[in-house]
N, C-alpha and C positions, 0 to 999 in steps of 0.2 A: 248154402248155395251150390254145393258140389253137383247136385243133379242138374241145376240150371247150367253150370259150366260145361257139363258133359253134353247137354243138348246143343249148346252153342258150338262146341267142337264138331259135333255131328253135322250141324248146318254148314260149317266151314268145309268139311269134307265133301259135301254135296257140291259146293262151289269148285273145289279142286277137280272133281270129276267133270264138271261142265267146262272147265278151262283146260282139261287134259293135262293136269299137273300131277306129279307123283307125290310132291310134298310142298309145303310152304314154310318159309323162314319168317318168323314174326319178331320184329325188333323194336316195336314201339311199346313202352311200358303200359299205357292204358289198355292196349290190346292184350297184353299178357294177363292183366287183371280180368278183363272181360271173359277170356277163355279158360282161365285156371283159378283165379282168386289170388294169385301171387302179387304182392305189393312191393317187392324189392326194386332196387334201383339199377341193377346191372344184370344182364343176361341176354340170351336169345332163346326163342321157342321154336321147335321143329314139330310141325303137325303133318302127319301122313296117315294112310290107312293102317300102317303097322303100329301106330300109337303116337303119343305125344311125349316129347322129351324137352325138359327145361334145362338149359346149360347155364349155370351161374357159379359164382366163386364162393369161397369159404365163409364170407361174411353173411351169406344169405341162404345157405343150404338147410340149416335147421328151420329157419323161417319158412322156406319153401315147402318143407315136409309138413309143417304145421298148417299152412294155409291152403294146400292143394290136395286133391284126391284123384286117383286114377291116372296119374302121369308119372313118368320116370324123371328123377332128378339126377343130373350128371354134373359132377364136380369139375369145374373148369381148371385146367392146368396151363399156366402161361397166359399169353395174350388172348383175349376173348375170341376175336374173329379168326385168328390163326388156329386156335383149338377147335372152334366150331367147324372150320373148313376140314380139318383133319378128321373130326368126328363124322362129318357128312360123307367122307370117302368110304367109310365102313358101310354106309347105307346105299351108296351108289344110286341116288335118284337120277333118273334120266332127264326129267324136267323139274327143276326146282324153282318155285315161284318166290319172288321177293318184292317188296314195296319200294320202288325207286325213290319215292318221296320220303322214306324213313331210313334209308341206307346211304351213308356217305360214299363218295368216290373211293376214299381210302379203305373203308370197310369192305366194299365190294371187291376192290383190287386184292386185298388180303385173302378174302375167301377164294377167289379165283386161283391165286398163287398156291394156296394150301391144298386145293382140290385138283389142280391140274386139269386134265382134259376129261375127267370122269363125269362131268355134269354139264348141263346146259341151263344157264340162268335165264329165267323168263320173267320180265317185269309183270307183276300182278298187283297193280296198285289198288288199294282201297277195298280189298276183299273183306277184311274184318270190319272196317268202317261202315260198309254197306249193311252188315248185320247189326251193328250198333245203332243204326239210324232208327230201327223199329224197337222201341222199348216194350218190354213185357210188363205184366201186372206188378211184379215185385219192384222193378225199376221205377215205374210210375209212382208207386206208393212212396218210395224214398224221395223222389223228386217233388212230390206234393209237399212233403214235410220241409224240404229245403226251401221251397218257394214261400211257404208260410213263415218259416224262420227268418228269412231275409227281410220280410215285411215287418216282423216284430222288432228286429234290430233297428230298422230305420225309424219306426214310430217311437222307440225308446230314446232316440237321440234327438228328435225334432226340437225338444224343449231347450237344447243346448245351442241351437243354431240361432245366433243373434249377432248384431254388429260388434266388432271388436274381437271376436273369436277367430283364431287362425284356421285356415283350411286344413292344415296338418293335424290340428287338435281334433277337429271333427272326424277326420279319417281314422285317427288313432282310436277314438272312442267307439266308432262303428266296428272296427276290427276287434277291439276288446270285447264288445258286447256279443260278437259272433261266437267267440270261444266260451264266454260265460254261459251262453245259451245252448252249448253242445256241438257247435260246428268244429271241424278240425282246422278251419281257417278260411280265409277269403279265397274265392275262386279266381280272382285276379286282383291287382293292386287297386284298392278303392279309389274312385274318382270323386273329388270335391273341388269344383271349379266355380269361382264366384266372379261376378261382374264380367268384364271383357274376356277373362280367361275361360269363361264358359263357351266361348266361340271356338275353343280347341276341343274337338270331340273326345280326345284321349288325354286331356290335361292331367298331369300328376299333381297331387296336393302340394302346396308350398306354404311358406310362412306368411303369405298374404292374409291380412285381416279382412273379415267380411265387413261390408259397409251397408248402411241403410240405402234403400231404394235401388237394389240390384238383384239380379237373378242368381240363383245358386243351383248348379247341376250336381246331383248326387247319384252316382252309378256304383252299385255294390252287388256282390254275390257271395254266397257261402258254399263251402263243400261240406256235405253231410252224408255220411255213409258212402263216400267216394263220388257222389253225384253233385253236380253244380246247379246253382240258381244264379240268376242275373236280372237285376231290376234297376230301373232309373226313374227318379222323380225329380222335378224341378220346382223349387220354391222361390218365393219373392220376399225379400226383407222390406216390409212396409206395405203400402197400398199401391198396387200396380196401376200403371197408366192404361188408358184405353188402347193404346198401340200394343203394349205388351199383352193385354188381355186378348186382343184380336189374334196376335201371333199364337198365343197358347191355345185358343179355341181351334185354330186351324190345325195345329199339331195333334191335338186331342181327337179331332174329327178324322184326321188322316189315320191315326192309330186305330180308331174304331172301325174304319172302313177296311183296313188291312186284316184286323182280327175277324171281321165278318166274312172275309173272303177265304179264310182258312178252313179247308175241309179236304177229306181224302179225294185224290184224283185231280186236284187243282194244281196247275204249274206254279212253281215258286215265283216265276216272273210275273204272274198274274196278281199274286199277293203284293209284291213290290209295286206294281202298277196302280193298285187300288189306293195305296198311300200317296203315291206320287201324283195321282190325278187330283186329289184334294188340294195338295199344296200348290199345284200348277194353277188351279182355278182361283186360288187366293194370292197369286203372284209371288209365291215363296219358294218355288221349286229350285231356284238357283242357290238357295241357302241350305238345301238338303244335299249333303256332300258324301253320304255313305249309303250302303244298302239298307233295306228295311229290317233285315234280321239274319239270324244264323241258327244252325242246329245247336243243341245243348244236351249234355249228358255227362259222361265221365270226363269230358273236357268242356271248357267254357265256350270254345269255338270248334264246332264239328259240322259235318254234313247233316242236312242239306243247306245250301246257301240260298237265302231269300233275297235275291238281287235282280236287278234289271236284266231281262232277257234269259233268265234261267229256265230251261225247259224241263228240268227234273220235276216230277209230280209228287206231291205230298202223299204219304201213306199213313194209314191208321197206326198210331204208336210213335210217330215222329214228335219230337218236342222242339219247338223253335222259339226264338225271341221275335217280338214285333216291337221295333224301336225307331220310328221316324223321328227326325229332329230338324231344327233349323239353327244356323250358326251365323250370327251377324257380327262381322268384324268390328271391334271397337265398342260393341254394346253387350253381347253375351249370347248364350245359347239356351235352347229349350229342347228337352228330349223326354219322352215318356216311353218306358219299356216294360213289357210284361212277358212272362213265360207262358207258352200256349201249347197244349197237347192237341194233336190232330186226331179227331174221331171221325167215324163214318158219318158224313153229312153235316158235321158240326165241329166246333172247337170248344176246348175247355181251358179257361184262363186260370193259371195256378197261383199267380201273385195277386194279393188281395188288398194292397194299400190303395186308398182312394186316388182317383186320377184327376179330380178337379184341381185347379190352381190353389196351392197352399200358400197363404200369406201369413207371414210370421212377424 
């Protein structure tokens, strides 16, 4: 991947020139990986026309040399941001970009104190994240595998979902199967929410036992080759009532409408509106309490946001989730989620588990 990392740094330099920046300080670990391949837990990355320097401590210097190519590794001495500030004074950048969303007030204060008046800090939020939004062919190949894997994990555990089994047991088995099948781990804490707890969109698994005649929301994702997948399916223990079937059909239709709306050039808000319109027609919009989706990649939540009123337009290579849902307090929840690649004039659904109501 060293050639790809070099191309990405070159693309970032073009952004620096557009923003009239002499250098940018990268402090978010997924962005280090994207630009260099470094997977360590501590450091800062300085990117400029003069080259790229990774500052990290002795725990990670050998790892950094092994994982990266074409960049300088600088051994940190003392506190990270004090050392980084002192290092930057040697390069005297006139305009240094930083991401205000990834740098704490204390870290910024330490940099300013260490550098004195020799620099001008310029908020330059999201420069790397904007590059990360458009996945290249190698990234998409990994994400396809991650999406297939999460489906295999779910299907392998469906037979264990029955009355009397605890939510926490199902979640543990799902995460065990992820690692058995090659994932480095879950991309977020697996959600297993049964009965009334399914009305909590981000419910954590508990010791609650599953019961007959209730909905179970299963939201899971894997990390494979550093990239995330994210999928939700809702099952019913027993034979679902006509009311539950009607709700499920509405959510399924809403998801289909949103997926159909996904194509290059379409505003994210339009995709959200496609799902919301279906639920509104069926009198369920008030139960849809979150956005339709989000970007997916090195992080499980990244740009772009597929939400009400979002004017950002989808581009070829974006990977997003489409996950409308309804949440009825005291009854339960229904959510269907898939990972979707934006292609020119069409979309590609990566997750492959069936979307019809699964009755167990």
